[in-house]
N, C-alpha and C positions, 0 to 999 in steps of 0.2 A: 669671850665672857658673857656677852649679851645673849648669844645663841644658847649657851648652856642654861642660863636662867630661864629663858623662854621655853626650852624643852622641858625643864623641870616643872615649870608652871602649868604647861599643857598636860603633863602626866598627872599633876595634882588635880586639875580641874576636870579631867575626862571622867573619872568615876562620879564626881558630883553632878556633872551635866547628864550623864547616863541615868543616874538614879532619879534626877528631876524629870527626865523625859518619860521614864517608866511609870512614875507616879501620875504624871499628868495624862498619860494615855491608857491608864489602867481601867478597871471595871467602873469606878465612879465616873470618870470622864465619859466613858462609852455610854453609861446609863443616861447621863444628862443629855447626850447628843441624840439618843433615840427617843427619850421620854419627853423632854421639854425643849430640846434644841431646835425643833422645827416649827415652833410657834412664836409669833411676834405679838406680844401683848400690846404693842402700840397701835395695832390695826383696830379701827373702830368696830364696835359691836352694837347690837340693837339695845334699846331700852329694856326689852324683855330679857335679853341675855345678861344685862347688867345687874339684874335682880339676884343673880346667883351669888354675887358678893354683897350686894346691898341687903339681902335678906339673911345673910349669915347670922347664926349658925343653922337656921331652920333647914334650908335645902340640903346642907351637908349631913345633918342628922338623919333626915329622911332617906338619903341615899345609903348611908352607912347601915341604918337599921334594916333596910331591905336588901342590902348587899348589891345594890345596883351600881355602886361606885366602881365595882370591878369591871362592869361592862363599859363604862366610860374610859377607864384606864386601858383596857384592851384595845378599844377603838383608837385611842390616841397613839399607842405603840404601833399598831398596824398601819395607821396613816403615815406616821413618820418613816416607816420602812418602805413605803410604796415607791418604786423606782420610776414609774411612768403613769400616765393618765389611765390607761386600761386597768392596771392593777388597782389604782385608787378607786375606780368605779366598782370593782369587785369588792374592795374593802368596805366601801359605803353600803353597797347592797347587802353584803353578808351580815355586817354588824347591825344595821338598821332593822333588817328582817328579824334577826335573832332577838333584838331588844323588844320588838312588838310581841313575838311569840312567847318570850320569857314573861313579859307582863301579863299576857293572857293566861299562861300556865300558872303563874303565881296567884292571880286573882281567883282561879278556879280550884285552888288547893292542890295543884299537882307539883308544886315546888316548895315543900315545907322546909327545905334547906336554906331558903333565902331569907334568913333573918327573923326578927321578932315582930316587925310591923304588921298590923292588921292587913289581911289579904284583900280586903275591900278598898284599900287605899289606892287611889289612882295617881298619887303624886310622884312615886318613884319613876314612873314612865315619863312624866312631864319634865322633871328636873334632869333626868339622865339625857333625854333628847336635847334639852336646851344646852347642856354642857357640850354635847356632841356637835351641835350647830355652831357654838362659839369656837370650838376647836377647829372645825373645818373652815370657818371664816378667817381665823388667824393663822392658819397653816401656811408654812413656807416650804413648798415642795422643792425637790432637787432637780426639777425639770420645768420647762416653760409651760405656763398655764394661763389662759385668758380669763378675764372676769366672767365672760359668758359660760365658760366651762366650769368655773367654780359655782356659779349660780345653778347650773344643771346638777352638779353634785349635791348642792343643798336641797334642791327640789327632790332628788332621788332619796335623800335621807329622810325628808319629811314624809313622802308618800309611803316609803317602806316601813317606817317606824310608826305609822298610823294605821297600818293594815290595809291600805288602799291597793297596793300592788299584790297582795296575797289573798284577795277575795276569790274563793273558788267554790263552786257548787257542784255536787255530784251529777253525773250524766244520767239520763233515763227519764222515763215518764212516771207519773204518779208521785212526784216529789214536789213539795211546795218549797219555794226559794224565797227567803225573807232577808232583806238587807236594811240594816239600821245604822244610825250614826249617833255619836255623842260629841262632847266638847272638852277642851282643855279647861283647867282652872282659869279664872279671869279676875280682873281688878286686884291683882296682887300688889299694885302700888299702894293700896290701902291696907292690905293684910297678906303677908307673905305665907301664911299657913293655909291659904285657900285650897279647897278640894272641890271637885265637881262631880256630883252623883251621876250625871249623864255619862261622863267618861268612864266612871267606875262601872256603870251598867253595861256599857259597850264591851268592857273586858270580861264581864260575866257571860255575856250573850254570844261572843264570837265562837263559832264552831258548834254551838248547841244544836242538838237534835231532839225533837219532841214527836210524840205520837198524836195524830188527829184522826177524826172519823174518816177523812179522805186520804189517809196515808201519812207518811212521815213528812215533817217539815225541818228544813235545815236553815239555821240562822247564821249570817255573817255580819260582822260589825266593823266599823271604822270610827276614827275620831278626827275632829276638825280643830284647827287652831282658831283662836279668837283674834283674828287679824283681817282687816279689810282687804289688804293687798292680795293675800292668798285667795280670797273669795273672788276678787275681780280677775285674777289670773285663771280661775275656773276649777278650783280644787273640788267644789261640790259636784259640778258637772262631770269632772274626770272620775270621781268616785262612783257615781250612780250610772253615768251614761253607758259604759260598756255592758251593763246588766239590764238596761232598759230597751235595748235594741230588739227588734223582732227576731224570733228564733226559738229553738228548743230549750235554751238556757236562760231565757228571759225570766227575771224575778216575778214573783206573784204578789208581793207587797213590799212597800218601802216606808220607812218611818224615820224621820229626824227627831232627835230627842235632845232636850236641854234643860238646864235648871231654871225654874220659874219662881213663883211666889211661895210663901210659907204654907206648909201643911195642906196642900191640895195637889191633885194631878189633873191638869187641864188639857183636854184634846182641843187644839186650836181649830176653830171653824174656818178661818180665812187667813191667808197670807197676803200681805200688802206689798206693792211695788214702790217702796220707799225705805231708805236706811239712814239711821242717825246713830251717834254715839262715839265714844272713845274706846279704842281697842287696846290690846296688850302691848302694842308698841307706841301708845299714846297718840296714834293718828285718829283723826275724826272725820266723819262724813255727815252730810245732810243734803241728800239729793235723791233723784230717781235711781233705783237699782239698775246698774248697767248690764248689758248683755255680754256674752262671750262669743268670739268669732269662730271657734272651732267645734261648736255643737249647734244643731238646728234649734231655732227659736220659733215659737208660734207667731202667727201674724193674723191679726194685730196682737201686740203684747198685752196681756190682761193686767188690769189694775189690781184685781183681787183674784185669788185662786182658792176655791173651796176644797176642804178636805174630802177625800174619798175613802178614808179609813172606816172600818166597821165600828163606828162610834158606839152604837147601842150595845153591841156584843161586848165591847170593852167595859162599858159602864155596868152591864148586867153580870159581869164575871165575879163580882163580889170580892174584889181584892181589898187589901187594907195595909196599913192603918188609915191612909189618907183618903178623903172623898174623891171620887172621879166624876168629872163633868165635862160637858162641851162648852167652850167659851166662844161666843159669837160677837164679842166686842170688836169694833173697828173705829178708826178715826179717818175722816175723809174730807176732802174739799168738794163742796157741792156744786152741781151745775146750776145755772149756765156760766157763771163767771169764775168759779173755783177760787174765790177770794178768802182771805183770813177773816175771822178765825175759822179754823176747821172744826168739824163737828164730830164728837165721840159719843157712841151709844152701843148698846148690846143687841141690836136688831139685824146685824149683817149689813153689807154694803148697799147703798142706794144706787139704782141703775144710772149709769152715766157719770158717776162720781170719780174722783181721782184719789188714790190711796195716800194716806198719811201714816197709817200703821195698821197692821193686822191684829188678830187676837193676841198674838205673842209679842206685841210691841213693834218696834222698828229697828231692833238691834240684830245681831247675827243669828239669833234664834229664829226670828221671823225670816231672815234672809236665807237660812238653810232650807226652810220649808218652801219659800217662794222659788228659789233657784232649782231645787230638785224637782218640784212639780211643774215649773215652767218647762224644764227639759222633758219631763214625762209627756207633756202636751206637744212639745215640738217634735218628739219622736213618734207621735201618733198612738201613745199608750193611754188614751182617755179612760179605758175601762179598768186600768190597774189601780188598786187601792194605794193611796199615798197621803201623807199628812204629817203633822207634828204633835209630839207629846211634851208638854211642859211638866216637869216633875218637881216635887217639893224641894224648896230651898233648904240648903244645909244650915242648921242653926247649932247652938250649943258648942261653939268653939270654946276651948278651955279659957277660963278667966285670966289666967297667967299667960301673957303674950309670949313667954319663952317656952311654953309647952305646946307641942304641935299636935298632940292627940291625947285622948283620955277615954274611959269606958262610955260615958254619955255621948260623946261625939261619935264614937265608933258605932254605937247602937243606932243612933239616928240615921247615920248614913246607910247602915246595913238594911234597916227596915224599908227605907226609901228605895234602895237599889233592888231589893227582893220584890217589892211591889211593882217596880218598873219591869222587871223580868216577867212577872206574872201577867202584866198587861200586854207585853209583846206576844207572849204565848197565847193569850186570849184572842188577839188580833189574827195570829196565824191560824188558829183553829176555826176562825170565822170565814176564812177564805175558802171558796169552793170553785 
């Protein structure tokens, strides 16, 4: 009797269990496994990545209106499907390079299908990259991976999505090669809507060809993070170094660009060997700018490096709307005892002094100028024009903090970016 009841119970439960199994292993379960099942939200992320949720709904709206959210989704799907490290490397390279090229194409009006957000807006690239680094940091692969291997994938993502690994100049003589850099938005802990016109300018400039009296000029651009650690690891040197070495493909001019003060374009006269400030990860520095070990450094290390950009040609180009000037302000500790207080003035450095700040201050703007030109000197390219352009600060953010853009804000960014492009063109035309 017991056996009969047991058999009948099994026959009754079998369809129920089979149905339950099919439901749990159906399309919804499979989607969850490939889409979100390979990420561990308990893994620590950086303060910068945390702003994706802290700043909601601003980052999400920017990504949706530019349709860059689809690139994040595709990256996450591909990452979760990677069966081994080699495949993961290919996934990171492919999706990061595509993100950069899509941002460039969108900025230059070649992708009108990508939503309604103003094409001069640099923020879709920033927020998409940040979501991708967060995903990579929290990814749980189905194969063993060391912390060092994950860090290498993160570096690969950063370099490819910033245009660093895709800088290419045409072969042949009679071509001017120009390499410029911009920056990410920064100080987002104070304002999640931040944009950076230097990053927007880089997207407009990348791949641009112009005519000059001495032949064509080709411009390539990259962007840098606002993070001390990346600079100390050598991201600036890695971006400019391969194109500063002697040979037929050496660049003819380099220019770092960043956001400066309101309503002016300042060509910084001097970069100083000191850095201070709080970065996008809330890390701070206040010390001499360190060297990197994998690129040659000049000996002795200069306290200040003067610009070699064609300053007068840039001023005389008649660009607008903002005035263009050379800024020779420095702050320095004076010899012989180099004691506080340090001295600030607009007459350039005093012989034998120690740098406290260059014309562009002592933040990462100054550091991008100092590091790139320190490397220029270390590689023996003393004759090559190089320096820094501080462009007009973005103003006119919408009064309503829930609105991330409006016509006045867009217009101010557009005219600043257009003038930046004109100044880079003027510098390229002045190179002989």
